[in-house]
N, CA, C and O atoms as a GROMACS GRO file, in nm:
protein
  500
    1MET      N    1  12.833  13.520   4.310
    1MET     CA    2  12.727  13.410   4.296
    1MET      C    3  12.789  13.330   4.441
    1MET      O    4  12.886  13.255   4.432
    2ASP      N    5  12.702  13.362   4.608
    2ASP     CA    6  12.737  13.307   4.650
    2ASP      C    7  12.589  13.173   4.671
    2ASP      O    8  12.476  13.203   4.634
    3GLU      N    9  12.629  12.993   4.753
    3GLU     CA   10  12.518  12.909   4.798
    3GLU      C   11  12.611  12.865   4.919
    3GLU      O   12  12.731  12.883   4.940
    4LEU      N   13  12.535  12.818   4.974
    4LEU     CA   14  12.545  12.688   5.077
    4LEU      C   15  12.450  12.591   5.065
    4LEU      O   16  12.354  12.634   5.001
    5SER      N   17  12.438  12.475   5.100
    5SER     CA   18  12.351  12.356   5.109
    5SER      C   19  12.330  12.270   5.251
    5SER      O   20  12.403  12.314   5.341
    6THR      N   21  12.274  12.195   5.276
    6THR     CA   22  12.260  12.135   5.380
    6THR      C   23  12.097  12.028   5.382
    6THR      O   24  11.978  12.035   5.350
    7VAL      N   25  12.172  11.958   5.429
    7VAL     CA   26  12.029  11.867   5.434
    7VAL      C   27  11.961  11.746   5.604
    7VAL      O   28  12.026  11.658   5.661
    8PHE      N   29  11.822  11.793   5.633
    8PHE     CA   30  11.777  11.782   5.782
    8PHE      C   31  11.699  11.668   5.773
    8PHE      O   32  11.658  11.632   5.663
    9PRO      N   33  11.668  11.595   5.895
    9PRO     CA   34  11.590  11.515   5.869
    9PRO      C   35  11.478  11.516   5.883
    9PRO      O   36  11.429  11.612   5.942
   10SER      N   37  11.365  11.378   5.821
   10SER     CA   38  11.219  11.415   5.863
   10SER      C   39  11.181  11.447   5.980
   10SER      O   40  11.119  11.350   6.024
   11ILE      N   41  11.183  11.522   6.049
   11ILE     CA   42  11.080  11.570   6.217
   11ILE      C   43  11.110  11.727   6.184
   11ILE      O   44  11.180  11.791   6.105
   12ALA      N   45  11.019  11.753   6.287
   12ALA     CA   46  10.932  11.847   6.352
   12ALA      C   47  11.045  12.004   6.327
   12ALA      O   48  11.029  12.088   6.238
   13PRO      N   49  11.151  12.004   6.430
   13PRO     CA   50  11.278  12.083   6.436
   13PRO      C   51  11.315  12.086   6.337
   13PRO      O   52  11.384  12.188   6.331
   14SER      N   53  11.316  12.034   6.240
   14SER     CA   54  11.361  12.100   6.146
   14SER      C   55  11.355  12.231   6.017
   14SER      O   56  11.446  12.258   5.939
   15ALA      N   57  11.217  12.301   6.026
   15ALA     CA   58  11.162  12.374   6.022
   15ALA      C   59  11.279  12.452   6.077
   15ALA      O   60  11.365  12.493   5.999
   16ALA      N   61  11.288  12.477   6.216
   16ALA     CA   62  11.366  12.584   6.293
   16ALA      C   63  11.473  12.560   6.238
   16ALA      O   64  11.524  12.664   6.196
   17ASN      N   65  11.550  12.447   6.211
   17ASN     CA   66  11.710  12.414   6.189
   17ASN      C   67  11.734  12.543   6.033
   17ASN      O   68  11.812  12.631   5.997
   18ALA      N   69  11.609  12.477   5.987
   18ALA     CA   70  11.625  12.476   5.802
   18ALA      C   71  11.634  12.703   5.846
   18ALA      O   72  11.718  12.770   5.786
   19ARG      N   73  11.542  12.765   5.943
   19ARG     CA   74  11.541  12.909   5.916
   19ARG      C   75  11.641  12.950   6.003
   19ARG      O   76  11.630  13.071   6.025
   20ARG      N   77  11.737  12.898   6.064
   20ARG     CA   78  11.855  12.918   6.148
   20ARG      C   79  12.013  12.939   6.044
   20ARG      O   80  12.111  13.013   6.033
   21PHE      N   81  11.972  12.853   6.003
   21PHE     CA   82  12.062  12.768   5.886
   21PHE      C   83  12.094  12.864   5.692
   21PHE      O   84  12.194  12.866   5.620
   22VAL      N   85  11.955  12.928   5.673
   22VAL     CA   86  11.882  13.036   5.652
   22VAL      C   87  11.914  13.144   5.654
   22VAL      O   88  11.938  13.214   5.556
   23ALA      N   89  11.920  13.186   5.802
   23ALA     CA   90  11.930  13.311   5.822
   23ALA      C   91  12.063  13.354   5.851
   23ALA      O   92  12.079  13.476   5.842
   24ALA      N   93  12.178  13.275   5.888
   24ALA     CA   94  12.340  13.250   5.944
   24ALA      C   95  12.392  13.288   5.766
   24ALA      O   96  12.474  13.376   5.745
   25SER      N   97  12.335  13.214   5.658
   25SER     CA   98  12.370  13.233   5.525
   25SER      C   99  12.337  13.427   5.536
   25SER      O  100  12.399  13.531   5.559
   26LEU      N  101  12.242  13.394   5.512
   26LEU     CA  102  12.202  13.552   5.470
   26LEU      C  103  12.242  13.668   5.520
   26LEU      O  104  12.236  13.774   5.457
   27ARG      N  105  12.294  13.654   5.661
   27ARG     CA  106  12.352  13.718   5.720
   27ARG      C  107  12.490  13.735   5.763
   27ARG      O  108  12.543  13.816   5.839
   28ARG      N  109  12.548  13.602   5.670
   28ARG     CA  110  12.698  13.651   5.632
   28ARG      C  111  12.722  13.711   5.523
   28ARG      O  112  12.828  13.772   5.513
   29TRP      N  113  12.633  13.710   5.417
   29TRP     CA  114  12.676  13.740   5.350
   29TRP      C  115  12.616  13.910   5.281
   29TRP      O  116  12.635  13.950   5.167
   30GLY      N  117  12.512  14.012   5.439
   30GLY     CA  118  12.520  14.091   5.432
   30GLY      C  119  12.357  14.160   5.437
   30GLY      O  120  12.338  14.280   5.453
   31CYS      N  121  12.254  14.066   5.421
   31CYS     CA  122  12.146  14.066   5.452
   31CYS      C  123  12.081  14.187   5.508
   31CYS      O  124  12.143  14.272   5.573
   32SER      N  125  12.000  14.192   5.490
   32SER     CA  126  11.948  14.350   5.641
   32SER      C  127  11.836  14.279   5.769
   32SER      O  128  11.721  14.314   5.742
   33ASP      N  129  11.838  14.237   5.833
   33ASP     CA  130  11.752  14.210   5.926
   33ASP      C  131  11.572  14.189   5.862
   33ASP      O  132  11.518  14.080   5.885
   34ASP      N  133  11.502  14.284   5.794
   34ASP     CA  134  11.422  14.256   5.732
   34ASP      C  135  11.332  14.163   5.613
   34ASP      O  136  11.222  14.109   5.622
   35PHE      N  137  11.439  14.173   5.490
   35PHE     CA  138  11.532  14.117   5.409
   35PHE      C  139  11.421  13.972   5.456
   35PHE      O  140  11.303  13.942   5.439
   36ILE      N  141  11.544  13.910   5.524
   36ILE     CA  142  11.596  13.778   5.632
   36ILE      C  143  11.446  13.712   5.673
   36ILE      O  144  11.380  13.611   5.651
   37GLU      N  145  11.433  13.857   5.760
   37GLU     CA  146  11.291  13.815   5.785
   37GLU      C  147  11.163  13.757   5.698
   37GLU      O  148  11.094  13.666   5.744
   38LEU      N  149  11.142  13.802   5.601
   38LEU     CA  150  11.077  13.760   5.448
   38LEU      C  151  11.137  13.565   5.435
   38LEU      O  152  11.091  13.457   5.471
   39VAL      N  153  11.242  13.607   5.373
   39VAL     CA  154  11.307  13.487   5.358
   39VAL      C  155  11.262  13.377   5.450
   39VAL      O  156  11.228  13.275   5.390
   40LEU      N  157  11.255  13.373   5.586
   40LEU     CA  158  11.288  13.307   5.724
   40LEU      C  159  11.124  13.274   5.630
   40LEU      O  160  11.117  13.189   5.541
   41LEU      N  161  11.029  13.343   5.665
   41LEU     CA  162  10.868  13.275   5.616
   41LEU      C  163  10.896  13.208   5.535
   41LEU      O  164  10.858  13.091   5.547
   42LEU      N  165  10.974  13.244   5.416
   42LEU     CA  166  10.910  13.181   5.333
   42LEU      C  167  10.976  13.058   5.322
   42LEU      O  168  10.928  13.012   5.218
   43THR      N  169  11.020  13.013   5.344
   43THR     CA  170  11.191  12.906   5.370
   43THR      C  171  11.096  12.760   5.502
   43THR      O  172  11.093  12.637   5.504
   44SER      N  173  11.029  12.883   5.599
   44SER     CA  174  10.957  12.719   5.695
   44SER      C  175  10.862  12.758   5.615
   44SER      O  176  10.954  12.817   5.559
   45GLU      N  177  10.762  12.785   5.549
   45GLU     CA  178  10.587  12.740   5.484
   45GLU      C  179  10.706  12.629   5.390
   45GLU      O  180  10.675  12.516   5.427
   46LEU      N  181  10.823  12.615   5.289
   46LEU     CA  182  10.850  12.490   5.240
   46LEU      C  183  10.939  12.375   5.289
   46LEU      O  184  10.942  12.283   5.208
   47VAL      N  185  11.016  12.353   5.404
   47VAL     CA  186  11.026  12.299   5.466
   47VAL      C  187  10.955  12.236   5.525
   47VAL      O  188  10.984  12.118   5.544
   48THR      N  189  10.834  12.290   5.577
   48THR     CA  190  10.709  12.234   5.673
   48THR      C  191  10.606  12.190   5.593
   48THR      O  192  10.503  12.137   5.634
   49ASN      N  193  10.636  12.214   5.467
   49ASN     CA  194  10.552  12.109   5.343
   49ASN      C  195  10.628  11.981   5.303
   49ASN      O  196  10.584  11.866   5.298
   50ALA      N  197  10.757  12.029   5.276
   50ALA     CA  198  10.855  11.834   5.234
   50ALA      C  199  10.819  11.770   5.412
   50ALA      O  200  10.773  11.656   5.421
   51TYR      N  201  10.837  11.836   5.518
   51TYR     CA  202  10.835  11.720   5.642
   51TYR      C  203  10.689  11.669   5.645
   51TYR      O  204  10.666  11.573   5.719
   52ARG      N  205  10.546  11.745   5.543
   52ARG     CA  206  10.473  11.736   5.599
   52ARG      C  207  10.436  11.609   5.508
   52ARG      O  208  10.430  11.496   5.555
   53HIS      N  209  10.406  11.646   5.342
   53HIS     CA  210  10.404  11.576   5.235
   53HIS      C  211  10.490  11.492   5.217
   53HIS      O  212  10.435  11.383   5.231
   54ALA      N  213  10.619  11.477   5.189
   54ALA     CA  214  10.688  11.420   5.182
   54ALA      C  215  10.788  11.266   5.222
   54ALA      O  216  10.837  11.173   5.158
   55GLY      N  217  10.778  11.312   5.378
   55GLY     CA  218  10.838  11.251   5.491
   55GLY      C  219  11.005  11.218   5.441
   55GLY      O  220  11.022  11.096   5.454
   56THR      N  221  11.114  11.275   5.397
   56THR     CA  222  11.188  11.265   5.357
   56THR      C  223  11.256  11.364   5.420
   56THR      O  224  11.214  11.472   5.459
   57ASP      N  225  11.422  11.293   5.429
   57ASP     CA  226  11.498  11.428   5.424
   57ASP      C  227  11.457  11.542   5.315
   57ASP      O  228  11.386  11.548   5.214
   58THR      N  229  11.564  11.650   5.411
   58THR     CA  230  11.518  11.752   5.267
   58THR      C  231  11.635  11.786   5.290
   58THR      O  232  11.709  11.771   5.388
   59HIS      N  233  11.650  11.849   5.160
   59HIS     CA  234  11.825  11.908   5.110
   59HIS      C  235  11.751  12.118   5.110
   59HIS      O  236  11.656  12.159   5.043
   60VAL      N  237  11.824  12.186   5.192
   60VAL     CA  238  11.796  12.263   5.126
   60VAL      C  239  11.930  12.404   5.160
   60VAL      O  240  12.002  12.445   5.251
   61SER      N  241  11.884  12.440   4.968
   61SER     CA  242  11.977  12.552   4.967
   61SER      C  243  11.954  12.678   4.935
   61SER      O  244  11.859  12.717   4.866
   62VAL      N  245  12.052  12.755   4.992
   62VAL     CA  246  12.052  12.948   5.000
   62VAL      C  247  12.150  12.966   4.909
   62VAL      O  248  12.268  12.930   4.910
   63ARG      N  249  12.060  13.052   4.794
   63ARG     CA  250  12.205  13.149   4.706
   63ARG      C  251  12.165  13.276   4.684
   63ARG      O  252  12.047  13.293   4.654
   64LEU      N  253  12.217  13.344   4.691
   64LEU     CA  254  12.230  13.493   4.637
   64LEU      C  255  12.340  13.496   4.563
   64LEU      O  256  12.455  13.454   4.580
   65ASP      N  257  12.243  13.598   4.407
   65ASP     CA  258  12.311  13.637   4.318
   65ASP      C  259  12.305  13.738   4.298
   65ASP      O  260  12.204  13.761   4.231
   66GLY      N  261  12.384  13.858   4.326
   66GLY     CA  262  12.421  13.974   4.361
   66GLY      C  263  12.260  14.029   4.427
   66GLY      O  264  12.274  13.993   4.544
   67ASP      N  265  12.124  14.093   4.420
   67ASP     CA  266  12.046  14.123   4.467
   67ASP      C  267  11.927  14.043   4.484
   67ASP      O  268  11.833  14.098   4.541
   68CYS      N  269  11.905  13.861   4.425
   68CYS     CA  270  11.830  13.815   4.433
   68CYS      C  271  11.881  13.690   4.508
   68CYS      O  272  11.975  13.616   4.479
   69ALA      N  273  11.788  13.684   4.619
   69ALA     CA  274  11.804  13.516   4.711
   69ALA      C  275  11.732  13.447   4.649
   69ALA      O  276  11.625  13.480   4.599
   70ARG      N  277  11.787  13.341   4.646
   70ARG     CA  278  11.696  13.216   4.594
   70ARG      C  279  11.729  13.097   4.666
   70ARG      O  280  11.844  13.053   4.670
   71ILE      N  281  11.580  13.014   4.752
   71ILE     CA  282  11.563  12.989   4.852
   71ILE      C  283  11.526  12.823   4.776
   71ILE      O  284  11.427  12.834   4.703
   72GLU      N  285  11.572  12.706   4.778
   72GLU     CA  286  11.569  12.597   4.709
   72GLU      C  287  11.537  12.520   4.810
   72GLU      O  288  11.612  12.545   4.905
   73VAL      N  289  11.414  12.389   4.849
   73VAL     CA  290  11.346  12.300   4.913
   73VAL      C  291  11.352  12.158   4.827
   73VAL      O  292  11.255  12.157   4.751
   74ARG      N  293  11.434  12.034   4.811
   74ARG     CA  294  11.429  11.924   4.744
   74ARG      C  295  11.367  11.840   4.891
   74ARG      O  296  11.354  11.889   5.003
   75ASP      N  297  11.340  11.720   4.852
   75ASP     CA  298  11.334  11.593   4.894
   75ASP      C  299  11.262  11.513   4.803
   75ASP      O  300  11.178  11.556   4.723
   76VAL      N  301  11.305  11.374   4.820
   76VAL     CA  302  11.337  11.272   4.774
   76VAL      C  303  11.143  11.180   4.749
   76VAL      O  304  11.111  11.073   4.696
   77GLY      N  305  11.058  11.292   4.820
   77GLY     CA  306  10.901  11.251   4.849
   77GLY      C  307  10.795  11.226   4.689
   77GLY      O  308  10.834  11.318   4.617
   78SER      N  309  10.709  11.164   4.627
   78SER     CA  310  10.666  11.187   4.503
   78SER      C  311  10.524  11.279   4.520
   78SER      O  312  10.449  11.290   4.617
   79GLY      N  313  10.522  11.323   4.420
   79GLY     CA  314  10.435  11.384   4.352
   79GLY      C  315  10.446  11.556   4.381
   79GLY      O  316  10.552  11.594   4.430
   80GLU      N  317  10.363  11.637   4.357
   80GLU     CA  318  10.346  11.766   4.310
   80GLU      C  319  10.283  11.896   4.406
   80GLU      O  320  10.170  11.878   4.451
   81PRO      N  321  10.344  12.010   4.435
   81PRO     CA  322  10.336  12.061   4.514
   81PRO      C  323  10.149  12.101   4.442
   81PRO      O  324  10.099  12.057   4.339
   82GLU      N  325  10.081  12.207   4.555
   82GLU     CA  326   9.939  12.180   4.495
   82GLU      C  327   9.897  12.333   4.488
   82GLU      O  328   9.817  12.352   4.580
   83LEU      N  329   9.915  12.438   4.423
   83LEU     CA  330   9.836  12.593   4.569
   83LEU      C  331   9.710  12.566   4.528
   83LEU      O  332   9.665  12.580   4.415
   84ARG      N  333   9.636  12.512   4.660
   84ARG     CA  334   9.474  12.520   4.712
   84ARG      C  335   9.428  12.652   4.668
   84ARG      O  336   9.484  12.758   4.699
   85PRO      N  337   9.342  12.645   4.606
   85PRO     CA  338   9.222  12.781   4.645
   85PRO      C  339   9.205  12.848   4.786
   85PRO      O  340   9.157  12.779   4.876
   86LEU      N  341   9.244  12.989   4.814
   86LEU     CA  342   9.242  13.035   4.934
   86LEU      C  343   9.100  12.951   5.019
   86LEU      O  344   9.002  12.981   4.951
   87ASP      N  345   9.064  12.879   5.116
   87ASP     CA  346   9.000  12.792   5.207
   87ASP      C  347   9.018  12.889   5.347
   87ASP      O  348   9.119  12.884   5.417
   88THR      N  349   8.892  12.988   5.375
   88THR     CA  350   8.940  13.057   5.518
   88THR      C  351   8.851  13.027   5.617
   88THR      O  352   8.819  13.094   5.716
   89ASP      N  353   8.799  12.870   5.563
   89ASP     CA  354   8.802  12.751   5.621
   89ASP      C  355   8.914  12.717   5.698
   89ASP      O  356   8.935  12.745   5.816
   90ARG      N  357   8.984  12.653   5.620
   90ARG     CA  358   9.084  12.515   5.730
   90ARG      C  359   9.174  12.670   5.783
   90ARG      O  360   9.191  12.785   5.743
   91VAL      N  361   9.223  12.560   5.923
   91VAL     CA  362   9.365  12.612   5.901
   91VAL      C  363   9.494  12.580   5.860
   91VAL      O  364   9.592  12.652   5.875
   92ASP      N  365   9.492  12.469   5.807
   92ASP     CA  366   9.635  12.518   5.735
   92ASP      C  367   9.620  12.426   5.552
   92ASP      O  368   9.544  12.339   5.510
   93GLY      N  369   9.717  12.491   5.497
   93GLY     CA  370   9.717  12.446   5.355
   93GLY      C  371   9.704  12.585   5.308
   93GLY      O  372   9.627  12.621   5.218
   94ARG      N  373   9.796  12.674   5.383
   94ARG     CA  374   9.807  12.857   5.307
   94ARG      C  375   9.974  12.816   5.318
   94ARG      O  376  10.039  12.920   5.317
   95GLY      N  377  10.029  12.740   5.324
   95GLY     CA  378  10.182  12.759   5.261
   95GLY      C  379  10.242  12.815   5.127
   95GLY      O  380  10.338  12.892   5.133
   96LEU      N  381  10.196  12.783   5.021
   96LEU     CA  382  10.175  12.809   4.907
   96LEU      C  383  10.122  12.909   4.895
   96LEU      O  384  10.182  12.958   4.799
   97GLN      N  385  10.027  12.996   4.934
   97GLN     CA  386   9.965  13.067   4.935
   97GLN      C  387  10.040  13.173   4.966
   97GLN      O  388  10.068  13.256   4.878
   98ILE      N  389  10.087  13.188   5.107
   98ILE     CA  390  10.164  13.267   5.144
   98ILE      C  391  10.288  13.272   5.071
   98ILE      O  392  10.348  13.380   5.068
   99VAL      N  393  10.338  13.168   5.009
   99VAL     CA  394  10.433  13.210   4.915
   99VAL      C  395  10.408  13.234   4.795
   99VAL      O  396  10.503  13.306   4.764
  100ASP      N  397  10.337  13.222   4.696
  100ASP     CA  398  10.287  13.290   4.586
  100ASP      C  399  10.250  13.469   4.595
  100ASP      O  400  10.243  13.560   4.513
  101ALA      N  401  10.229  13.455   4.764
  101ALA     CA  402  10.147  13.551   4.700
  101ALA      C  403  10.319  13.696   4.776
  101ALA      O  404  10.319  13.817   4.758
  102LEU      N  405  10.375  13.653   4.814
  102LEU     CA  406  10.509  13.720   4.842
  102LEU      C  407  10.648  13.688   4.832
  102LEU      O  408  10.738  13.761   4.872
  103ALA      N  409  10.667  13.548   4.764
  103ALA     CA  410  10.812  13.584   4.662
  103ALA      C  411  10.791  13.656   4.486
  103ALA      O  412  10.696  13.658   4.408
  104ASP      N  413  10.910  13.701   4.478
  104ASP     CA  414  10.911  13.785   4.377
  104ASP      C  415  10.892  13.659   4.264
  104ASP      O  416  10.824  13.686   4.165
  105ARG      N  417  10.948  13.523   4.276
  105ARG     CA  418  10.904  13.437   4.194
  105ARG      C  419  10.877  13.295   4.266
  105ARG      O  420  10.908  13.290   4.385
  106TRP      N  421  10.820  13.174   4.203
  106TRP     CA  422  10.872  13.093   4.287
  106TRP      C  423  10.826  12.924   4.182
  106TRP      O  424  10.724  12.966   4.127
  107GLY      N  425  10.837  12.826   4.148
  107GLY     CA  426  10.802  12.721   4.116
  107GLY      C  427  10.846  12.568   4.143
  107GLY      O  428  10.825  12.527   4.257
  108TYR      N  429  10.895  12.492   4.062
  108TYR     CA  430  10.947  12.404   4.116
  108TYR      C  431  10.928  12.246   4.016
  108TYR      O  432  10.822  12.231   3.956
  109HIS      N  433  11.009  12.165   4.009
  109HIS     CA  434  11.021  12.057   3.961
  109HIS      C  435  11.036  11.943   3.972
  109HIS      O  436  11.149  11.911   4.007
  110SER      N  437  10.980  11.879   3.959
  110SER     CA  438  10.966  11.679   3.970
  110SER      C  439  10.996  11.617   3.905
  110SER      O  440  10.966  11.648   3.790
  111ASN      N  441  11.067  11.498   3.921
  111ASN     CA  442  11.099  11.377   3.900
  111ASN      C  443  11.074  11.293   3.931
  111ASN      O  444  10.964  11.296   3.987
  112PRO      N  445  11.139  11.163   3.927
  112PRO     CA  446  11.154  11.065   4.007
  112PRO      C  447  11.214  11.062   4.083
  112PRO      O  448  11.165  11.012   4.184
  113SER      N  449  11.357  11.111   4.093
  113SER     CA  450  11.372  11.133   4.195
  113SER      C  451  11.356  11.230   4.312
  113SER      O  452  11.439  11.241   4.403
  114GLY      N  453  11.300  11.264   4.308
  114GLY     CA  454  11.202  11.353   4.428
  114GLY      C  455  11.123  11.514   4.356
  114GLY      O  456  11.113  11.535   4.235
  115THR      N  457  11.085  11.594   4.446
  115THR     CA  458  11.063  11.726   4.356
  115THR      C  459  11.148  11.831   4.444
  115THR      O  460  11.218  11.770   4.526
  116ALA      N  461  11.163  11.962   4.451
  116ALA     CA  462  11.212  12.112   4.451
  116ALA      C  463  11.099  12.194   4.414
  116ALA      O  464  11.027  12.199   4.314
  117VAL      N  465  11.106  12.267   4.546
  117VAL     CA  466  11.040  12.378   4.548
  117VAL      C  467  11.125  12.484   4.562
  117VAL      O  468  11.227  12.454   4.624
  118TRP      N  469  11.122  12.552   4.540
  118TRP     CA  470  11.269  12.732   4.488
  118TRP      C  471  11.142  12.866   4.523
  118TRP      O  472  11.028  12.881   4.480
  119PHE      N  473  11.191  12.911   4.578
  119PHE     CA  474  11.125  13.089   4.540
  119PHE      C  475  11.232  13.169   4.537
  119PHE      O  476  11.320  13.117   4.604
  120GLU      N  477  11.264  13.264   4.494
  120GLU     CA  478  11.364  13.423   4.458
  120GLU      C  479  11.294  13.531   4.505
  120GLU      O  480  11.176  13.564   4.490
  121LEU      N  481  11.414  13.596   4.583
  121LEU     CA  482  11.352  13.709   4.656
  121LEU      C  483  11.447  13.792   4.592
  121LEU      O  484  11.563  13.759   4.566
  122VAL      N  485  11.390  13.906   4.568
  122VAL     CA  486  11.472  14.040   4.532
  122VAL      C  487  11.430  14.150   4.663
  122VAL      O  488  11.325  14.199   4.706
  123ARG      N  489  11.621  14.160   4.707
  123ARG     CA  490  11.657  14.279   4.815
  123ARG      C  491  11.601  14.410   4.757
  123ARG      O  492  11.617  14.435   4.638
  124GLN      N  493  11.525  14.507   4.851
  124GLN     CA  494  11.570  14.652   4.795
  124GLN      C  495  11.617  14.713   4.806
  124GLN      O  496  11.615  14.721   4.929
  125PRO      N  497  11.716  14.833   4.752
  125PRO     CA  498  11.753  14.919   4.784
  125PRO      C  499  11.742  15.004   4.901
  125PRO      O  500  11.805  15.109   4.907
   0.00000   0.00000   0.00000
């Protein structure tokens, strides 16, 4: 199992910086470009949610265990993520809908020190 992590400040460019960090990690471990692109889409959704809703530094970890990539995004904000019903009249609020539709698994855990949202994707041979 390989794992890397880093912290990003609560500023808009952090989503792009997190994508670069995750992409570099997965390329280092030999993942395909198609797989990386899907991981990056979901990573961007979670980091953007952390930036918008928590307003705190965001800790991003990427782990590759065999064929399974797991990305976890932690912040020290309060509250739990909410998978809202799809509303086609809204221009936002679809991040967790996208994660739910495309990830093999996802979830979260909250405690007084913050919230972590994670997803897993399995590489196809």
